[in-house]
C-alpha positions as CSV (number, residue, x, y, z in Angstrom):
1,M,24.1,-3.0,-5.3
2,S,22.9,-2.5,-1.8
3,S,21.7,-5.4,0.2
4,G,18.2,-5.6,1.8
5,G,16.5,-3.7,-1.0
6,L,14.0,-4.5,-3.7
7,A,16.7,-6.1,-5.8
8,D,17.3,-8.7,-3.1
9,A,13.6,-9.4,-2.9
10,T,13.4,-10.1,-6.7
11,H,16.5,-12.4,-6.4
12,I,14.9,-14.3,-3.5
13,L,11.6,-14.6,-5.3
14,R,13.3,-15.7,-8.6
15,D,15.3,-18.4,-6.7
16,F,12.2,-19.5,-4.9
17,H,10.2,-19.8,-8.1
18,K,13.1,-21.7,-9.8
19,L,13.1,-24.1,-6.9
20,A,9.3,-24.5,-7.0
21,L,9.4,-25.1,-10.7
22,N,12.1,-27.8,-10.2
23,E,10.1,-29.5,-7.5
24,S,6.9,-29.3,-9.7
25,N,8.8,-31.0,-12.5
26,K,10.1,-33.7,-10.2
27,S,6.5,-34.4,-9.0
28,K,5.3,-34.6,-12.6
29,D,8.1,-37.0,-13.5
30,L,7.3,-39.0,-10.4
31,E,3.6,-39.2,-11.2
32,N,4.3,-40.0,-14.9
33,E,6.8,-42.7,-14.2
34,V,6.2,-44.3,-10.8
35,I,2.5,-43.7,-10.0
36,L,1.3,-44.7,-13.5
37,Q,3.4,-47.9,-13.3
38,L,2.0,-48.6,-9.8
39,T,-1.5,-48.0,-11.0
40,G,-0.9,-50.5,-13.9
41,L,0.5,-53.1,-11.4
42,R,-2.5,-52.6,-9.2
43,S,-4.9,-53.3,-12.0
44,D,-2.8,-56.4,-13.0
45,L,-3.0,-57.6,-9.4
46,Q,-6.7,-57.1,-9.2
47,Q,-7.1,-59.1,-12.5
48,K,-4.9,-61.9,-11.0
49,I,-7.1,-61.9,-7.9
50,K,-10.2,-62.3,-10.1
51,E,-8.5,-65.1,-12.0
52,I,-7.6,-66.9,-8.8
53,K,-11.1,-66.6,-7.4
54,S,-12.5,-68.0,-10.7
55,L,-10.1,-70.9,-10.4
56,S,-11.2,-71.8,-6.9
57,G,-14.0,-73.8,-8.4
58,D,-11.5,-76.0,-10.1
59,F,-10.0,-77.1,-6.8
60,K,-13.3,-77.9,-5.2
61,N,-13.4,-81.6,-4.8
62,S,-15.1,-84.3,-2.7
63,V,-12.0,-86.2,-1.6
64,G,-12.9,-85.9,2.0
65,K,-16.5,-87.1,1.3
66,E,-15.1,-90.0,-0.7
67,Q,-12.7,-90.9,2.1
68,D,-15.5,-91.0,4.6
69,A,-17.6,-93.2,2.3
70,T,-14.6,-95.5,1.9
71,R,-14.2,-95.8,5.7
72,K,-17.9,-96.6,6.0
73,A,-17.7,-99.3,3.3
74,V,-14.6,-100.9,4.9
75,R,-16.3,-100.8,8.3
76,A,-19.3,-102.5,6.7
77,L,-17.0,-105.2,5.2
78,Q,-15.4,-105.8,8.5
79,D,-18.8,-106.1,10.1
80,S,-19.9,-108.5,7.4
81,L,-16.8,-110.7,7.8
82,G,-17.3,-110.6,11.6
83,H,-20.9,-111.9,11.2
84,V,-19.7,-114.8,8.9
85,D,-17.6,-116.1,11.8
86,H,-20.5,-116.1,14.2
87,D,-23.6,-116.9,12.0
88,A,-23.2,-117.8,8.4
89,A,-27.0,-117.5,7.8
90,S,-27.1,-113.8,8.9
91,T,-24.9,-112.7,5.9
92,A,-27.5,-113.4,3.2
93,G,-28.5,-110.6,0.7
94,K,-26.9,-107.2,1.3
95,G,-24.7,-108.6,4.1
96,D,-22.9,-111.1,1.9
97,P,-19.2,-110.4,2.3
98,F,-18.6,-110.8,-1.5
99,L,-21.2,-108.1,-2.3
100,V,-19.9,-105.8,0.4
101,K,-16.4,-106.3,-1.0
102,L,-17.6,-105.3,-4.4
103,S,-19.1,-102.1,-3.0
104,V,-15.8,-101.4,-1.2
105,D,-13.9,-101.8,-4.6
106,R,-16.3,-99.4,-6.3
107,Q,-16.0,-96.9,-3.6
108,L,-12.2,-97.1,-3.7
109,E,-12.3,-96.5,-7.4
110,R,-14.4,-93.4,-6.9
111,Q,-12.0,-92.1,-4.2
112,I,-8.9,-92.7,-6.4
113,E,-10.6,-91.1,-9.4
114,E,-11.4,-88.0,-7.3
115,E,-7.8,-87.8,-5.9
116,N,-6.3,-88.3,-9.4
117,Y,-8.5,-85.5,-10.7
118,L,-7.2,-83.2,-8.0
119,H,-3.6,-84.1,-8.8
120,R,-4.2,-83.5,-12.5
121,V,-5.9,-80.1,-12.0
122,S,-3.4,-78.6,-9.5
123,P,-0.2,-78.8,-11.6
124,Q,-2.0,-77.9,-14.8
125,S,-3.4,-74.7,-13.2
126,C,-0.1,-73.8,-11.8
127,W,1.6,-74.3,-15.1
128,E,-1.0,-72.2,-17.0
129,G,-0.6,-69.4,-14.4
130,A,3.2,-69.4,-14.7
131,L,3.0,-69.5,-18.4
132,A,0.7,-66.5,-18.5
133,D,3.0,-64.6,-16.2
134,H,6.0,-65.1,-18.4
135,T,4.3,-64.4,-21.7
136,R,2.6,-61.1,-20.7
137,P,4.8,-58.0,-21.0
138,I,5.5,-56.0,-17.8
């Protein structure tokens, strides 16, 4: 055969089309295997983000507010005890140190209850999330 003729053109075109077919098959395989898995992972990730956003309400607490209220109650107790030293008659009624101490005790109970709630919820949510991750097929 001579070179540079129509026969060479058909060989070149046949090789080109074989190569194009191989590349097309590779792209189909890539799309079927990798891109579909990535799409599935993306939807799983979006679902996890929604779950985390819905859990954010579980972690809302008023620990800071309760701590401030406790500080105020302790300050009131200190003031009440300071007034007893100067003028015992000025501590009648709401200013009675015993009554103020009872309010401090109640406030401390509320603060501890709120802190304990936060500690109970945090590990429980983490455990449930970890359990869900391990039980779901990938």
